[in-house]
N, C-alpha and C positions, 0 to 999 in steps of 0.2 A: 530423278528419284525424289520422292517427298521425304521430309525429315523423319516421320514416324517409322517407315520401313528401315531407314538407316540406323535408328536407335535400337530397333529390335534386332537387327543383324549384329550390331556390336555387343549387345547383352548376350546373345546366343553364343558368341565367340568367347567372351570373358568369363561367364558364369562357370563353365566346367573347370577352367583353370583355377578359379577361386575355391571351388569345392574340393579340388585335389590338393590344395595346400595343407601340409601337415600342421597339426595343432602346435602351439607354442610349448616349448619344453617347460616343465614346472621349475620354479625358482627354488633352489636349495635353501633351506633355512640357514640363517646366519649362525656361525659357530661362536658362542660367547667366549670372551676373553676374561680371565680371572687374574687378578693381581695376587701375588704371593703375600702371605702375612709377614713373612720375613725371609731375607736372603742372607745366608751366612757369608762371612768374609771369604773371598776367593783364596784357594789353597793351591797355587801353581806348583807343579812339580810333585804333587802327592798322587795324582790320578785317582780321584774319588770314584768309586764304582757303585756300591750298594749301601742301603741304609736300613736301620732297624731302631726301635725305641725300647727302652727299659725303664720300668717304674721302680725306682730304688726304694721309695717309701710313699706314704700317703700324699706327700706334697712335693715330690721331686721326681722328674722324668728326664732322662738323658737320651739324646739321639746318638747312635753309633754309626759311623761311616767308615767303610773299608777304604784304605789307600794302597793301591797295588804297588806304586813306585816307592811311596814312603814306607812300605812294609810295616804298617801299623793300623790300628783302629782308632780313629779320631773321635773324641767325646765332645758333644755340643749340648748346651742348654736347650731343652725342648721348647721353651716358651719364647726365646728370642734369638737363638742360633749362635750365642757366644761360644767360642772354643774354650773349653775348660780343662782339657787334658788329652791323653792318649794312652793306649796300651800297645806296647811293642815299639819297634823302630829305633830304640836306643840301646847301645852296648851295655850289657850288664843288668838289664831289667828282667831277664829271665824268660821273656816271651819273644819268640822269633817266628816270622811268617815268610812263606814263599809266595808272594803275590796274592794277598788276601782279596777275594772277590765277593762271592755271595755271603750273606750273613742273616741269621735268624736268632731271635731271642725267645727262650722258653723259661719262665720263672726268673731265676737269678743267673741263668746260664746263657752265654752267647756261643753259637755254633758258627764257625768261620771256615768257609771253603778256601783252601790254598790252591790256586790254579797251578802254580809251578811246583809247589810242594806235593801235589797229588794226594791230598789228604784233607780231613776236616779236623780243625783244632777246636777244643772246647775250653772256654774261659769261665771262671767263677768271677762274676762281675763285682761282687762285694769285696773280695780280696784282691781282685785284678791279677790273678795268677792263672796259669794254664793247668788244667787237669789232665792233659794229654791229648792224643790225636788218634784218629782211626782212618782206614781206607787205603793205607799204604799197600802196594801190591795188587790192589783191586781197581782203584781209580787211575785213569790215564790222562785225562785233561778235564778236570771238574770245574764247574762254573757256579751253579746255583744250588739252593737247597730249600726244603721245607721240613719243619719239625712237628711231629704229632706226639703230644705228651699223653702218657697212659698212667698218670699218677706219679707220685714223688719218685724221682730217680729212674723212671722207665720211659723210653722214647723210641719212636720209629723215625728215622731220618732218611728222607728221599733226596738223592743227590743227582744232578744232571752231569753227564759225562760226554762232552762233545769232542771225542777223539777222532782222528783221521783213520778210518778203517783201512785205507790202502797202505798205511805206514805201520801196521801192527807188527810188533816185535814178538817173536815166539816166546810164550811163557810170561808175557807181561800184560797185566790187567785182565779184565773180564768183559765179555761182550755185553751189549745192552746200553742204550743211551741213558737209562735211569737205574740207579742202584739204591736198594732199600736196606738200611742197616738197623739192627736191633741194638740199642745203646742202653746200658745200665750204669748208673753212678751211685755208689754207696760209700759214705765216709771218705769222700774225696778221691775214690778210686774209680777209674773209667774202664769199662769193659764193653766191647762192641764186636758184632759179627755180621757178616753179609747174610741177609735173609733171601734176597732174590734180585735178579737183574732182568730188565725188560725194555722194550722199545727199540727194536731193530730199525734199520733204514729201509727195509723192503716191505712191500705189500701195503694193505690198507692200515692207516694209522701209523705208518712209518715216520720216524723222527730223524732229522738231518742235522741242522745247526740248532743246538739247544742250550739254553742258559737258565731262563726264569722258570720257576715251578711253584705251584701253590695248591693246597688241598682244601676240601670242604667235607669233613666227616658227616655232617648232617645229611648231605645229598650223595655221599659216597662218590665224590669226584676228585680227580687229580688233574689239574690243568698244566700242560707243558707247552711253552711257546716254541714254535719252530720258525727260526729267523731266515731260513733258506729262501732266496729270492723267488724260487719256483713255487713256494707254498705260502709263506707269510701268514700263518694262522696259528691257532692254539688247539692242539689235540686234547680231547677229553678222555682220560682213562678212569678206571675205578681204582680204589685204594689197593686192590690186589694186583694191579698191574695189567689189567685187561682193557683193551681199547673198546670204548663204548659205541663207536661209530659216529660220534658227534664231533664237530669242530666249532670253534668260537671265532667269529670275526672273519670268516673266509671271504676274500674279495674286498674287505673293508680297509685293510691297513695300507697306508701310503708308504710308510717306512717299514721298520722292523718291529714286530711285537716283542716288547721287552719286559720291563718290570710288571709284576702281577701282585695285586693286593685284594683282600676280601673284606668288604664291609658287612659285618654280621648284624642283622636286625632280628626282631622277635619273630617266633614262629617259623623259622627257616627262611625268612625273606632276607633281602639285602641286595648288594651290588658287587660286581667284579670291576675293579679299576685296572686298566692296562695302559702302559705307555706305548704310544705309536711313535717310535724313535725316528726323528728326522732333524736335519740341521735347520732347514728353513720352515718346514711345515709340521713341527712337533705338535702333537696333541695328546690328550688323554681320553680314552674311550671308556664308556661306562655301560656295563651289561647287567641285565637282570639275573640275580643269583639263581632263581628257580628255572626260568625258561631259557636262559643264555642269550636272549635277544638283546640287541643294542637299544639302550634307552636314552643315550645322549653322548655328546662329545664336547670337550672344552679345550681351550688353549690358554697359554700364558706367555707374556713377553719375558717372564723371569725364568723360564726353563726351556732348555732345548737339549737334544741328544741325550735323552734321559734313559739311563740303564735301570737302576733299582728304585723301587718305591716301597713305602710301608704305610699301612693305615693303623693309627693308634685310636682304638675305639674309646678306651677309658679317657675321659676328658682331662685336660690339664687346666691350670689357672687361665691361660690365654685361650684355650680351645675347649670349652665345656662340652661340646657335642662330638668332639673327635677331630682328627687332623690327619692329612696325608703329607708325609715327608717324601721328598724326591731329590735324587741326585741331579746335578745340572752340569752337563758338558765337561765332565771329568774334573771340574774346578770347585764345586761348591755343593751345598745342600739348601733346599728351599722348603718352606712349609705352606700348605694350603688349608685354611680353615674349612672344615666340612660344611659349615653353614653357607659359605660362599659358593661351594660346589652345588649344594642342594638347591639353593635359591636360583642359581643361574640355569639349572637344568629342570626347574619346576618339579622337583621330587617331593614326595610327601614329607610333612614335618615329622620330627622325631628320629628319623633314620634315613 
């Protein structure tokens, strides 16, 4: 056989095999790693869970961190993370908590969920005294909350209640994974009543393991993180408690969807920040405020197993464009300059 027929025969055999070979899988873009602007000194034994920020005056911002085992709210300097005090946790100080978990700040008030106390306690941050609590007899195992202010002294407070439905005790608590309370505070007197409860475990939009919750009045949305391993997504309700049919991050989360924070920009634009809680692969996912589509993801060597996060839009001396505060591994609090996040994810300037 001559050489030419042999070559033709070999090509005839090999070409179909080459044509059938699947194309190479696309290379996933690298996830940027961002260094924290500061990491607060570790607080072993406190079991830090959630964070919030409070602007005391034009030049002073404090970070508040709940400590479930320490039974207190720890106060940190917002610009450098120095521990400067606490509320509760000491005999005789007049403020007592039952495993403080979620926290939110509205004006000069801090709303603190007590997981084991089965209530929400309200603190006057200027005087550092308790104005009272609400939710007793309604909440069964509360974790997180979001506060919507309606003018001085008037609030709607949404509280997640991740109780075990199979262990219900007759006459105890109210059904529904989310409870909304109307809260009024006048002359230091607290009054609250349950407005509605929603979010059962069955059907479309069912909620199972819930903790973090946050709302967006501009777009009439309430985001509720479902940590159950069969779901691992964020259900989108409206502020009236109706499921919208939308979910956020379905199929994206490696770990549990945890802390939620909203970055509000002009004209109803902005971003949702969500902790993808994991010990080895902790990340923070960023979603478009309007479309709810994912626009980026970042990691940090300074944060893992992140429960609560808080975004402080009004800049401080250290963070003129805003800052994200994050709990870290039950031990500490870290701060991420918004400029670092924006630049790493190539987001537009300004917000």
